[in-house]
Backbone atoms as SQL, in Angstrom:
CREATE TABLE atoms (id INTEGER PRIMARY KEY, chain TEXT, resi INTEGER, resn TEXT, atom TEXT, x REAL, y REAL, z REAL);
INSERT INTO atoms VALUES
  (1, 'A', 1, 'PRO', 'N', 6.556, -15.888, 8.976),
  (2, 'A', 1, 'PRO', 'CA', 5.420, -14.993, 8.773),
  (3, 'A', 1, 'PRO', 'C', 5.873, -13.549, 8.652),
  (4, 'A', 2, 'ILE', 'N', 5.152, -12.804, 7.867),
  (5, 'A', 2, 'ILE', 'CA', 5.475, -11.398, 7.645),
  (6, 'A', 2, 'ILE', 'C', 4.675, -10.563, 8.626),
  (7, 'A', 3, 'ALA', 'N', 5.375, -9.742, 9.375),
  (8, 'A', 3, 'ALA', 'CA', 4.726, -8.875, 10.350),
  (9, 'A', 3, 'ALA', 'C', 4.125, -7.670, 9.650),
  (10, 'A', 4, 'SER', 'N', 3.018, -7.206, 10.167),
  (11, 'A', 4, 'SER', 'CA', 2.407, -5.990, 9.655),
  (12, 'A', 4, 'SER', 'C', 3.260, -4.806, 10.071),
  (13, 'A', 5, 'ASP', 'N', 3.397, -3.849, 9.168),
  (14, 'A', 5, 'ASP', 'CA', 4.227, -2.680, 9.437),
  (15, 'A', 5, 'ASP', 'C', 3.406, -1.411, 9.447),
  (16, 'A', 6, 'ALA', 'N', 2.212, -1.469, 10.023),
  (17, 'A', 6, 'ALA', 'CA', 1.336, -0.302, 10.034),
  (18, 'A', 6, 'ALA', 'C', 1.994, 0.875, 10.730),
  (19, 'A', 7, 'GLN', 'N', 2.941, 0.634, 11.634),
  (20, 'A', 7, 'GLN', 'CA', 3.590, 1.716, 12.348),
  (21, 'A', 7, 'GLN', 'C', 4.621, 2.445, 11.485),
  (22, 'A', 8, 'CYS', 'N', 4.955, 1.911, 10.345),
  (23, 'A', 8, 'CYS', 'CA', 5.942, 2.541, 9.475),
  (24, 'A', 8, 'CYS', 'C', 5.306, 3.713, 8.748),
  (25, 'A', 9, 'SER', 'N', 5.999, 4.801, 8.749),
  (26, 'A', 9, 'SER', 'CA', 5.459, 5.979, 8.077),
  (27, 'A', 9, 'SER', 'C', 5.902, 5.983, 6.627),
  (28, 'A', 10, 'PRO', 'N', 5.066, 6.529, 5.733),
  (29, 'A', 10, 'PRO', 'CA', 5.438, 6.602, 4.326),
  (30, 'A', 10, 'PRO', 'C', 6.570, 7.605, 4.148),
  (31, 'A', 11, 'PRO', 'N', 7.285, 7.521, 3.011),
  (32, 'A', 11, 'PRO', 'CA', 8.353, 8.480, 2.746),
  (33, 'A', 11, 'PRO', 'C', 7.815, 9.899, 2.730),
  (34, 'A', 12, 'ALA', 'N', 8.669, 10.840, 3.029),
  (35, 'A', 12, 'ALA', 'CA', 8.279, 12.248, 3.006),
  (36, 'A', 12, 'ALA', 'C', 7.817, 12.637, 1.612),
  (37, 'A', 13, 'ALA', 'N', 6.898, 13.586, 1.554),
  (38, 'A', 13, 'ALA', 'CA', 6.336, 13.997, 0.270),
  (39, 'A', 13, 'ALA', 'C', 7.410, 14.486, -0.687),
  (40, 'A', 14, 'SER', 'N', 8.469, 15.036, -0.153),
  (41, 'A', 14, 'SER', 'CA', 9.533, 15.541, -1.018),
  (42, 'A', 14, 'SER', 'C', 10.392, 14.427, -1.569),
  (43, 'A', 15, 'GLY', 'N', 10.187, 13.193, -1.068),
  (44, 'A', 15, 'GLY', 'CA', 10.981, 12.074, -1.553),
  (45, 'A', 15, 'GLY', 'C', 12.347, 12.014, -0.917),
  (46, 'A', 16, 'THR', 'N', 12.540, 12.768, 0.176),
  (47, 'A', 16, 'THR', 'CA', 13.860, 12.826, 0.794),
  (48, 'A', 16, 'THR', 'C', 13.900, 12.102, 2.125),
  (49, 'A', 17, 'ALA', 'N', 13.038, 11.101, 2.294),
  (50, 'A', 17, 'ALA', 'CA', 13.038, 10.341, 3.545),
  (51, 'A', 17, 'ALA', 'C', 14.396, 9.689, 3.739),
  (52, 'A', 18, 'GLN', 'N', 14.839, 9.639, 4.962),
  (53, 'A', 18, 'GLN', 'CA', 16.118, 9.030, 5.257),
  (54, 'A', 18, 'GLN', 'C', 16.018, 7.521, 5.117),
  (55, 'A', 19, 'ALA', 'N', 16.737, 6.945, 4.171),
  (56, 'A', 19, 'ALA', 'CA', 16.686, 5.508, 3.933),
  (57, 'A', 19, 'ALA', 'C', 17.280, 4.737, 5.094),
  (58, 'A', 20, 'ASP', 'N', 18.126, 5.394, 5.883),
  (59, 'A', 20, 'ASP', 'CA', 18.786, 4.681, 6.972),
  (60, 'A', 20, 'ASP', 'C', 18.204, 5.049, 8.336),
  (61, 'A', 21, 'SER', 'N', 17.011, 5.645, 8.367),
  (62, 'A', 21, 'SER', 'CA', 16.386, 5.973, 9.642),
  (63, 'A', 21, 'SER', 'C', 15.954, 4.677, 10.322),
  (64, 'A', 22, 'PRO', 'N', 15.847, 4.683, 11.657),
  (65, 'A', 22, 'PRO', 'CA', 15.434, 3.463, 12.363),
  (66, 'A', 22, 'PRO', 'C', 14.089, 2.923, 11.879),
  (67, 'A', 23, 'ALA', 'N', 13.119, 3.805, 11.609),
  (68, 'A', 23, 'ALA', 'CA', 11.813, 3.345, 11.134),
  (69, 'A', 23, 'ALA', 'C', 11.941, 2.680, 9.769),
  (70, 'A', 24, 'SER', 'N', 12.738, 3.267, 8.881),
  (71, 'A', 24, 'SER', 'CA', 12.929, 2.688, 7.555),
  (72, 'A', 24, 'SER', 'C', 13.609, 1.333, 7.645),
  (73, 'A', 25, 'GLU', 'N', 14.596, 1.235, 8.516),
  (74, 'A', 25, 'GLU', 'CA', 15.297, -0.039, 8.674),
  (75, 'A', 25, 'GLU', 'C', 14.359, -1.101, 9.225),
  (76, 'A', 26, 'MET', 'N', 13.493, -0.724, 10.170),
  (77, 'A', 26, 'MET', 'CA', 12.559, -1.677, 10.754),
  (78, 'A', 26, 'MET', 'C', 11.559, -2.149, 9.693),
  (79, 'A', 27, 'CYS', 'N', 11.078, -1.240, 8.861),
  (80, 'A', 27, 'CYS', 'CA', 10.149, -1.601, 7.802),
  (81, 'A', 27, 'CYS', 'C', 10.817, -2.532, 6.803),
  (82, 'A', 28, 'ALA', 'N', 12.019, -2.181, 6.386),
  (83, 'A', 28, 'ALA', 'CA', 12.740, -2.981, 5.403),
  (84, 'A', 28, 'ALA', 'C', 13.102, -4.352, 5.956),
  (85, 'A', 29, 'GLU', 'N', 13.185, -4.480, 7.267),
  (86, 'A', 29, 'GLU', 'CA', 13.552, -5.764, 7.866),
  (87, 'A', 29, 'GLU', 'C', 12.536, -6.842, 7.529),
  (88, 'A', 30, 'ALA', 'N', 11.258, -6.505, 7.440),
  (89, 'A', 30, 'ALA', 'CA', 10.233, -7.485, 7.068),
  (90, 'A', 30, 'ALA', 'C', 10.450, -7.974, 5.640),
  (91, 'A', 31, 'VAL', 'N', 10.860, -7.076, 4.762),
  (92, 'A', 31, 'VAL', 'CA', 11.141, -7.448, 3.374),
  (93, 'A', 31, 'VAL', 'C', 12.384, -8.328, 3.342),
  (94, 'A', 32, 'ARG', 'N', 13.417, -7.943, 4.088),
  (95, 'A', 32, 'ARG', 'CA', 14.644, -8.737, 4.158),
  (96, 'A', 32, 'ARG', 'C', 14.333, -10.144, 4.674),
  (97, 'A', 33, 'THR', 'N', 13.510, -10.241, 5.706),
  (98, 'A', 33, 'THR', 'CA', 13.142, -11.539, 6.274),
  (99, 'A', 33, 'THR', 'C', 12.444, -12.407, 5.234),
  (100, 'A', 34, 'PHE', 'N', 11.518, -11.805, 4.488),
  (101, 'A', 34, 'PHE', 'CA', 10.837, -12.546, 3.425),
  (102, 'A', 34, 'PHE', 'C', 11.849, -13.055, 2.400),
  (103, 'A', 35, 'LEU', 'N', 12.728, -12.185, 1.929),
  (104, 'A', 35, 'LEU', 'CA', 13.688, -12.573, 0.896),
  (105, 'A', 35, 'LEU', 'C', 14.655, -13.640, 1.406),
  (106, 'A', 36, 'GLN', 'N', 15.042, -13.557, 2.669),
  (107, 'A', 36, 'GLN', 'CA', 15.928, -14.561, 3.250),
  (108, 'A', 36, 'GLN', 'C', 15.233, -15.913, 3.370),
  (109, 'A', 37, 'SER', 'N', 13.909, -15.901, 3.493),
  (110, 'A', 37, 'SER', 'CA', 13.159, -17.146, 3.661),
  (111, 'A', 37, 'SER', 'C', 13.013, -17.931, 2.360),
  (112, 'A', 38, 'LEU', 'N', 13.326, -17.301, 1.242),
  (113, 'A', 38, 'LEU', 'CA', 13.169, -17.954, -0.049),
  (114, 'A', 38, 'LEU', 'C', 14.259, -18.992, -0.269),
  (115, 'A', 39, 'GLN', 'N', 13.968, -19.958, -1.132),
  (116, 'A', 39, 'GLN', 'CA', 14.944, -20.989, -1.488),
  (117, 'A', 39, 'GLN', 'C', 15.271, -20.870, -2.959),
  (118, 'A', 40, 'PRO', 'N', 16.458, -20.427, -3.335),
  (119, 'A', 40, 'PRO', 'CA', 17.528, -19.983, -2.452),
  (120, 'A', 40, 'PRO', 'C', 17.247, -18.580, -1.902),
  (121, 'A', 41, 'SER', 'N', 17.952, -18.250, -0.838),
  (122, 'A', 41, 'SER', 'CA', 17.806, -16.919, -0.247),
  (123, 'A', 41, 'SER', 'C', 18.002, -15.864, -1.330),
  (124, 'A', 42, 'SER', 'N', 17.156, -14.866, -1.319),
  (125, 'A', 42, 'SER', 'CA', 17.206, -13.834, -2.361),
  (126, 'A', 42, 'SER', 'C', 17.390, -12.450, -1.756),
  (127, 'A', 43, 'GLU', 'N', 18.092, -12.383, -0.645),
  (128, 'A', 43, 'GLU', 'CA', 18.316, -11.108, 0.037),
  (129, 'A', 43, 'GLU', 'C', 18.971, -10.080, -0.878),
  (130, 'A', 44, 'VAL', 'N', 19.727, -10.544, -1.856),
  (131, 'A', 44, 'VAL', 'CA', 20.387, -9.638, -2.795),
  (132, 'A', 44, 'VAL', 'C', 19.378, -8.759, -3.548),
  (133, 'A', 45, 'LEU', 'N', 18.108, -9.179, -3.574),
  (134, 'A', 45, 'LEU', 'CA', 17.070, -8.418, -4.278),
  (135, 'A', 45, 'LEU', 'C', 16.486, -7.283, -3.441),
  (136, 'A', 46, 'LEU', 'N', 16.899, -7.156, -2.190),
  (137, 'A', 46, 'LEU', 'CA', 16.332, -6.136, -1.311),
  (138, 'A', 46, 'LEU', 'C', 16.341, -4.736, -1.935),
  (139, 'A', 47, 'PRO', 'N', 17.445, -4.271, -2.506),
  (140, 'A', 47, 'PRO', 'CA', 17.418, -2.918, -3.092),
  (141, 'A', 47, 'PRO', 'C', 16.365, -2.760, -4.190),
  (142, 'A', 48, 'LYS', 'N', 16.135, -3.809, -4.970),
  (143, 'A', 48, 'LYS', 'CA', 15.124, -3.727, -6.034),
  (144, 'A', 48, 'LYS', 'C', 13.718, -3.635, -5.437),
  (145, 'A', 49, 'PHE', 'N', 13.459, -4.390, -4.378),
  (146, 'A', 49, 'PHE', 'CA', 12.156, -4.322, -3.727),
  (147, 'A', 49, 'PHE', 'C', 11.936, -2.931, -3.141),
  (148, 'A', 50, 'LEU', 'N', 12.935, -2.419, -2.449),
  (149, 'A', 50, 'LEU', 'CA', 12.794, -1.096, -1.833),
  (150, 'A', 50, 'LEU', 'C', 12.614, -0.012, -2.883),
  (151, 'A', 51, 'ALA', 'N', 13.373, -0.091, -3.973),
  (152, 'A', 51, 'ALA', 'CA', 13.259, 0.906, -5.039),
  (153, 'A', 51, 'ALA', 'C', 11.882, 0.874, -5.697),
  (154, 'A', 52, 'ALA', 'N', 11.257, -0.298, -5.723),
  (155, 'A', 52, 'ALA', 'CA', 9.930, -0.435, -6.332),
  (156, 'A', 52, 'ALA', 'C', 8.810, -0.051, -5.361),
  (157, 'A', 53, 'GLY', 'N', 9.186, 0.281, -4.117),
  (158, 'A', 53, 'GLY', 'CA', 8.186, 0.682, -3.136),
  (159, 'A', 53, 'GLY', 'C', 7.670, -0.457, -2.273),
  (160, 'A', 54, 'VAL', 'N', 8.213, -1.637, -2.463),
  (161, 'A', 54, 'VAL', 'CA', 7.844, -2.783, -1.626),
  (162, 'A', 54, 'VAL', 'C', 8.792, -2.731, -0.442),
  (163, 'A', 55, 'ASP', 'N', 8.416, -1.931, 0.570),
  (164, 'A', 55, 'ASP', 'CA', 9.372, -1.591, 1.617),
  (165, 'A', 55, 'ASP', 'C', 8.944, -1.982, 3.020),
  (166, 'A', 56, 'ASN', 'N', 7.879, -2.801, 3.124),
  (167, 'A', 56, 'ASN', 'CA', 7.478, -3.277, 4.449),
  (168, 'A', 56, 'ASN', 'C', 6.637, -4.537, 4.320),
  (169, 'A', 57, 'GLY', 'N', 6.313, -5.130, 5.450),
  (170, 'A', 57, 'GLY', 'CA', 5.555, -6.370, 5.447),
  (171, 'A', 57, 'GLY', 'C', 4.176, -6.238, 4.839),
  (172, 'A', 58, 'ASP', 'N', 3.528, -5.096, 5.047),
  (173, 'A', 58, 'ASP', 'CA', 2.206, -4.883, 4.454),
  (174, 'A', 58, 'ASP', 'C', 2.288, -4.925, 2.935),
  (175, 'A', 59, 'CYS', 'N', 3.354, -4.375, 2.381),
  (176, 'A', 59, 'CYS', 'CA', 3.525, -4.393, 0.924),
  (177, 'A', 59, 'CYS', 'C', 3.747, -5.812, 0.412),
  (178, 'A', 60, 'ILE', 'N', 4.511, -6.615, 1.158),
  (179, 'A', 60, 'ILE', 'CA', 4.730, -8.009, 0.770),
  (180, 'A', 60, 'ILE', 'C', 3.389, -8.750, 0.771),
  (181, 'A', 61, 'LEU', 'N', 2.590, -8.545, 1.811),
  (182, 'A', 61, 'LEU', 'CA', 1.282, -9.195, 1.867),
  (183, 'A', 61, 'LEU', 'C', 0.365, -8.721, 0.740),
  (184, 'A', 62, 'ALA', 'N', 0.405, -7.429, 0.442),
  (185, 'A', 62, 'ALA', 'CA', -0.403, -6.898, -0.661),
  (186, 'A', 62, 'ALA', 'C', 0.054, -7.501, -1.986),
  (187, 'A', 63, 'LEU', 'N', 1.357, -7.612, -2.173),
  (188, 'A', 63, 'LEU', 'CA', 1.894, -8.206, -3.394),
  (189, 'A', 63, 'LEU', 'C', 1.436, -9.656, -3.521),
  (190, 'A', 64, 'SER', 'N', 1.442, -10.384, -2.409),
  (191, 'A', 64, 'SER', 'CA', 1.034, -11.792, -2.461),
  (192, 'A', 64, 'SER', 'C', -0.434, -11.936, -2.864),
  (193, 'A', 65, 'GLY', 'N', -1.244, -10.934, -2.578),
  (194, 'A', 65, 'GLY', 'CA', -2.660, -10.995, -2.905),
  (195, 'A', 65, 'GLY', 'C', -3.021, -10.427, -4.263),
  (196, 'A', 66, 'MET', 'N', -2.058, -9.868, -4.966),
  (197, 'A', 66, 'MET', 'CA', -2.335, -9.297, -6.286),
  (198, 'A', 66, 'MET', 'C', -2.620, -10.388, -7.308),
  (199, 'A', 67, 'PRO', 'N', -3.371, -10.050, -8.347),
  (200, 'A', 67, 'PRO', 'CA', -3.557, -11.004, -9.448),
  (201, 'A', 67, 'PRO', 'C', -2.188, -11.375, -10.049),
  (202, 'A', 68, 'ASP', 'N', -2.097, -12.594, -10.563),
  (203, 'A', 68, 'ASP', 'CA', -0.825, -13.084, -11.102),
  (204, 'A', 68, 'ASP', 'C', -0.235, -12.144, -12.152),
  (205, 'A', 69, 'ARG', 'N', -1.070, -11.612, -13.013),
  (206, 'A', 69, 'ARG', 'CA', -0.573, -10.713, -14.061),
  (207, 'A', 69, 'ARG', 'C', 0.107, -9.477, -13.459),
  (208, 'A', 70, 'GLU', 'N', -0.489, -8.929, -12.406),
  (209, 'A', 70, 'GLU', 'CA', 0.079, -7.747, -11.761),
  (210, 'A', 70, 'GLU', 'C', 1.397, -8.088, -11.058),
  (211, 'A', 71, 'LYS', 'N', 1.443, -9.248, -10.406),
  (212, 'A', 71, 'LYS', 'CA', 2.703, -9.685, -9.779),
  (213, 'A', 71, 'LYS', 'C', 3.797, -9.767, -10.828),
  (214, 'A', 72, 'ASP', 'N', 3.490, -10.430, -11.943),
  (215, 'A', 72, 'ASP', 'CA', 4.493, -10.608, -12.988),
  (216, 'A', 72, 'ASP', 'C', 4.941, -9.272, -13.584),
  (217, 'A', 73, 'LYS', 'N', 3.993, -8.359, -13.775),
  (218, 'A', 73, 'LYS', 'CA', 4.361, -7.045, -14.316),
  (219, 'A', 73, 'LYS', 'C', 5.313, -6.327, -13.368),
  (220, 'A', 74, 'LEU', 'N', 5.017, -6.367, -12.076),
  (221, 'A', 74, 'LEU', 'CA', 5.884, -5.701, -11.113),
  (222, 'A', 74, 'LEU', 'C', 7.255, -6.371, -11.057),
  (223, 'A', 75, 'LEU', 'N', 7.259, -7.685, -10.891),
  (224, 'A', 75, 'LEU', 'CA', 8.528, -8.402, -10.714),
  (225, 'A', 75, 'LEU', 'C', 9.386, -8.384, -11.974),
  (226, 'A', 76, 'ARG', 'N', 8.793, -8.643, -13.124),
  (227, 'A', 76, 'ARG', 'CA', 9.572, -8.740, -14.366),
  (228, 'A', 76, 'ARG', 'C', 9.802, -7.378, -15.022),
  (229, 'A', 77, 'ASP', 'N', 8.725, -6.617, -15.198),
  (230, 'A', 77, 'ASP', 'CA', 8.829, -5.368, -15.955),
  (231, 'A', 77, 'ASP', 'C', 9.368, -4.216, -15.117),
  (232, 'A', 78, 'ASP', 'N', 8.798, -4.030, -13.929),
  (233, 'A', 78, 'ASP', 'CA', 9.179, -2.880, -13.113),
  (234, 'A', 78, 'ASP', 'C', 10.477, -3.112, -12.339),
  (235, 'A', 79, 'MET', 'N', 10.634, -4.319, -11.781),
  (236, 'A', 79, 'MET', 'CA', 11.808, -4.605, -10.952),
  (237, 'A', 79, 'MET', 'C', 12.927, -5.287, -11.736),
  (238, 'A', 80, 'CYS', 'N', 12.632, -5.710, -12.956),
  (239, 'A', 80, 'CYS', 'CA', 13.619, -6.337, -13.844),
  (240, 'A', 80, 'CYS', 'C', 14.254, -7.597, -13.250),
  (241, 'A', 81, 'LEU', 'N', 13.440, -8.401, -12.554),
  (242, 'A', 81, 'LEU', 'CA', 13.956, -9.678, -12.071),
  (243, 'A', 81, 'LEU', 'C', 14.031, -10.639, -13.250),
  (244, 'A', 82, 'ASN', 'N', 15.026, -11.547, -13.207),
  (245, 'A', 82, 'ASN', 'CA', 15.109, -12.529, -14.278),
  (246, 'A', 82, 'ASN', 'C', 14.064, -13.617, -14.036),
  (247, 'A', 83, 'ALA', 'N', 13.953, -14.546, -14.969),
  (248, 'A', 83, 'ALA', 'CA', 12.901, -15.569, -14.899),
  (249, 'A', 83, 'ALA', 'C', 13.008, -16.405, -13.623),
  (250, 'A', 84, 'PHE', 'N', 14.215, -16.824, -13.253),
  (251, 'A', 84, 'PHE', 'CA', 14.378, -17.660, -12.067),
  (252, 'A', 84, 'PHE', 'C', 14.039, -16.873, -10.799),
  (253, 'A', 85, 'GLN', 'N', 14.541, -15.650, -10.694),
  (254, 'A', 85, 'GLN', 'CA', 14.249, -14.826, -9.525),
  (255, 'A', 85, 'GLN', 'C', 12.742, -14.619, -9.374),
  (256, 'A', 86, 'THR', 'N', 12.078, -14.372, -10.488),
  (257, 'A', 86, 'THR', 'CA', 10.633, -14.166, -10.460),
  (258, 'A', 86, 'THR', 'C', 9.927, -15.392, -9.912),
  (259, 'A', 87, 'ARG', 'N', 10.321, -16.557, -10.367),
  (260, 'A', 87, 'ARG', 'CA', 9.672, -17.788, -9.912),
  (261, 'A', 87, 'ARG', 'C', 9.944, -18.062, -8.439),
  (262, 'A', 88, 'VAL', 'N', 11.170, -17.795, -8.002),
  (263, 'A', 88, 'VAL', 'CA', 11.504, -17.990, -6.581),
  (264, 'A', 88, 'VAL', 'C', 10.641, -17.075, -5.715),
  (265, 'A', 89, 'VAL', 'N', 10.519, -15.823, -6.106),
  (266, 'A', 89, 'VAL', 'CA', 9.699, -14.871, -5.343),
  (267, 'A', 89, 'VAL', 'C', 8.236, -15.286, -5.389),
  (268, 'A', 90, 'ARG', 'N', 7.751, -15.691, -6.562),
  (269, 'A', 90, 'ARG', 'CA', 6.348, -16.099, -6.687),
  (270, 'A', 90, 'ARG', 'C', 6.035, -17.297, -5.800),
  (271, 'A', 91, 'VAL', 'N', 6.954, -18.263, -5.703),
  (272, 'A', 91, 'VAL', 'CA', 6.736, -19.423, -4.828),
  (273, 'A', 91, 'VAL', 'C', 6.641, -18.953, -3.371),
  (274, 'A', 92, 'GLY', 'N', 7.535, -18.051, -2.966),
  (275, 'A', 92, 'GLY', 'CA', 7.497, -17.516, -1.607),
  (276, 'A', 92, 'GLY', 'C', 6.222, -16.755, -1.322),
  (277, 'A', 93, 'LEU', 'N', 5.756, -15.980, -2.287),
  (278, 'A', 93, 'LEU', 'CA', 4.511, -15.239, -2.116),
  (279, 'A', 93, 'LEU', 'C', 3.324, -16.191, -2.008),
  (280, 'A', 94, 'ALA', 'N', 3.340, -17.259, -2.777),
  (281, 'A', 94, 'ALA', 'CA', 2.246, -18.238, -2.738),
  (282, 'A', 94, 'ALA', 'C', 2.180, -18.900, -1.359),
  (283, 'A', 95, 'LYS', 'N', 3.322, -19.152, -0.756),
  (284, 'A', 95, 'LYS', 'CA', 3.342, -19.771, 0.569),
  (285, 'A', 95, 'LYS', 'C', 2.741, -18.849, 1.640),
  (286, 'A', 96, 'LEU', 'N', 2.823, -17.554, 1.421),
  (287, 'A', 96, 'LEU', 'CA', 2.229, -16.603, 2.369),
  (288, 'A', 96, 'LEU', 'C', 0.707, -16.674, 2.328),
  (289, 'A', 97, 'ARG', 'N', 0.152, -17.094, 1.209),
  (290, 'A', 97, 'ARG', 'CA', -1.300, -17.120, 1.037),
  (291, 'A', 97, 'ARG', 'C', -1.929, -18.389, 1.595),
  (292, 'A', 98, 'LEU', 'N', -1.114, -19.347, 2.017),
  (293, 'A', 98, 'LEU', 'CA', -1.650, -20.625, 2.528),
  (294, 'A', 98, 'LEU', 'C', -2.197, -20.476, 3.919);
């Protein structure tokens, strides 16, 4: 299960938030956990998720609830995942909605 990350603060307005701060690492851990839970594990995609702004458990849950077209646009167009990676992530997101 993906934990809610309401305690995570958004990046600084200047865009200079410390990527390695304890709060950032804690937020990213929920994303890492999700990616590790996929078959096969897709932890290698963590930098792409973080760069796209999917940086905490709340974002993963929001992504799982998006319309399919929006998920595909984010995963394929914005994050440049290949077809297999996209399907692996989509299966994992679908399991969160059960």
